[in-house]
C-alpha beads as a LAMMPS data file, in Angstrom:
LAMMPS data file: protein, C-alpha beads

80 atoms
79 bonds

1 atom types
1 bond types

-500.0 500.0 xlo xhi
-500.0 500.0 ylo yhi
-500.0 500.0 zlo zhi

Masses

1 110.0

Atoms # bond

1 1 1 13.236 -272.747 -4.358
2 1 1 16.706 -273.364 -2.966
3 1 1 19.177 -275.416 -4.933
4 1 1 21.083 -278.066 -3.034
5 1 1 24.191 -279.992 -3.866
6 1 1 23.432 -283.478 -5.027
7 1 1 24.235 -286.314 -2.685
8 1 1 26.690 -289.094 -3.452
9 1 1 23.730 -291.453 -3.877
10 1 1 22.107 -289.161 -6.454
11 1 1 25.410 -288.840 -8.285
12 1 1 25.830 -292.617 -8.348
13 1 1 22.291 -293.205 -9.623
14 1 1 22.799 -290.608 -12.367
15 1 1 26.118 -292.230 -13.317
16 1 1 24.498 -295.664 -13.567
17 1 1 21.633 -294.288 -15.675
18 1 1 24.073 -292.622 -18.095
19 1 1 26.204 -295.771 -18.364
20 1 1 23.232 -297.984 -19.123
21 1 1 21.834 -295.540 -21.699
22 1 1 25.239 -295.492 -23.399
23 1 1 25.319 -299.281 -23.381
24 1 1 21.885 -299.387 -25.037
25 1 1 23.072 -296.975 -27.756
26 1 1 26.071 -299.234 -28.456
27 1 1 23.922 -302.357 -28.596
28 1 1 21.413 -300.683 -30.923
29 1 1 24.207 -299.498 -33.259
30 1 1 25.347 -303.104 -33.448
31 1 1 21.820 -304.049 -34.458
32 1 1 21.237 -305.953 -31.242
33 1 1 17.593 -306.411 -30.295
34 1 1 18.086 -308.742 -27.442
35 1 1 16.878 -309.372 -23.953
36 1 1 19.967 -307.411 -22.839
37 1 1 18.484 -304.172 -24.233
38 1 1 15.154 -304.870 -22.558
39 1 1 16.902 -305.620 -19.265
40 1 1 18.884 -302.389 -19.473
41 1 1 15.710 -300.414 -20.210
42 1 1 14.015 -301.947 -17.170
43 1 1 17.078 -301.161 -15.045
44 1 1 17.044 -297.545 -16.212
45 1 1 13.366 -297.193 -15.376
46 1 1 14.009 -298.608 -11.898
47 1 1 17.006 -296.299 -11.320
48 1 1 15.088 -293.224 -12.506
49 1 1 12.179 -294.087 -10.199
50 1 1 14.549 -294.640 -7.281
51 1 1 16.207 -291.280 -7.978
52 1 1 12.840 -289.469 -8.040
53 1 1 11.753 -291.096 -4.765
54 1 1 15.058 -290.269 -3.102
55 1 1 14.934 -286.642 -4.259
56 1 1 11.336 -286.322 -3.077
57 1 1 12.272 -287.661 0.358
58 1 1 15.225 -285.284 0.554
59 1 1 13.022 -282.316 -0.317
60 1 1 10.593 -283.237 2.472
61 1 1 13.496 -283.641 4.885
62 1 1 15.064 -280.324 3.899
63 1 1 11.726 -278.490 4.171
64 1 1 11.068 -279.787 7.682
65 1 1 11.732 -277.210 10.435
66 1 1 14.498 -278.066 12.866
67 1 1 13.163 -279.126 16.280
68 1 1 15.402 -278.844 19.356
69 1 1 16.137 -282.150 21.041
70 1 1 14.966 -282.717 24.644
71 1 1 18.554 -282.415 25.915
72 1 1 18.859 -278.980 24.260
73 1 1 15.599 -277.842 25.907
74 1 1 16.757 -279.006 29.344
75 1 1 20.144 -277.327 29.134
76 1 1 18.678 -274.020 27.886
77 1 1 16.027 -273.947 30.632
78 1 1 18.646 -274.709 33.309
79 1 1 20.817 -271.869 32.052
80 1 1 17.981 -269.351 32.641

Bonds

1 1 1 2
2 1 2 3
3 1 3 4
4 1 4 5
5 1 5 6
6 1 6 7
7 1 7 8
8 1 8 9
9 1 9 10
10 1 10 11
11 1 11 12
12 1 12 13
13 1 13 14
14 1 14 15
15 1 15 16
16 1 16 17
17 1 17 18
18 1 18 19
19 1 19 20
20 1 20 21
21 1 21 22
22 1 22 23
23 1 23 24
24 1 24 25
25 1 25 26
26 1 26 27
27 1 27 28
28 1 28 29
29 1 29 30
30 1 30 31
31 1 31 32
32 1 32 33
33 1 33 34
34 1 34 35
35 1 35 36
36 1 36 37
37 1 37 38
38 1 38 39
39 1 39 40
40 1 40 41
41 1 41 42
42 1 42 43
43 1 43 44
44 1 44 45
45 1 45 46
46 1 46 47
47 1 47 48
48 1 48 49
49 1 49 50
50 1 50 51
51 1 51 52
52 1 52 53
53 1 53 54
54 1 54 55
55 1 55 56
56 1 56 57
57 1 57 58
58 1 58 59
59 1 59 60
60 1 60 61
61 1 61 62
62 1 62 63
63 1 63 64
64 1 64 65
65 1 65 66
66 1 66 67
67 1 67 68
68 1 68 69
69 1 69 70
70 1 70 71
71 1 71 72
72 1 72 73
73 1 73 74
74 1 74 75
75 1 75 76
76 1 76 77
77 1 77 78
78 1 78 79
79 1 79 80
């Protein structure tokens, strides 16, 4: 399995997940059991799901063989 650099989108999603987890830790230390914590937990779940879907799509894209475009086929057959 080849390792790829993460995309800017993946980096941003990971950053948002970390920020929201840190915010939950702060709220819990303050003894807060509010709707804010529940909202943050739902946001994290959404972001983690989005990240998994994006990474899955990227893996399919990266695994797909490269097909020449019709213009590349025409120019290579004319050169022969």
